[in-house]
N, C-alpha and C positions, 0 to 999 in steps of 0.2 A: 668792457662789458659787451655788448653789440657783436664786438668780432668773435667773443667766445661763444655766444649765443649760436651766431652762424656757423660756425665751424662745429659746433654739436650735431648741428641739423644737417650739415651737410649730407652726410652718406645717406641720411631720408631723402635729401632733396632729388639726390643722383639718383637712385632708386624709383622714385617714384611720379617724376616728374619729364615732361618730353626732354627731346636733346638742347632744343631752344631756350626754355626755362633751366633747365641746368646749368648751361653755356651761361645764362643771362646772373645766375646765382653766383657761380663762380666770380664771374667779373665784380659783382660787388662786393663779396667777399674780399678779392683784391683792392680794389678799390679802399674798403674800409681799413683794413691793414696798410694801406700806403698813408693814409690819411692818418692813421695815429703814428704811424714812423715818422710822417713828418713833422707832426705835433711835438714828439718826443724830441727830434732834432732840434726844432725851434727853442723848445724847454730849455736843451743845454747850452745852444749858441746865447742865449739870453743870461744864462745863470755865468758863464765863461766873461761874458761881455761887461757882469755886472761886479765882478773879481777883481778885472784888469784895472790897475791903477791909472790915474790919470797922467798921461806922459806930455800933456800941455802946461802940465803946472810944473814951474821951475822950481829944483830945491833949493830950499835954503839952508 
């Protein structure tokens, strides 16, 4: 949700703010998107680990 709001507001920020403030805004947007991607990746890895059968248990 935060990334969507930031993406929607980006054109306004780039038009109205100074160069340094716009650069900081873009940096925060990139960091937010990177954080969301990391959380999604971690969730996918955890789901894959939960589905993997235990190889330590010998088959009977």
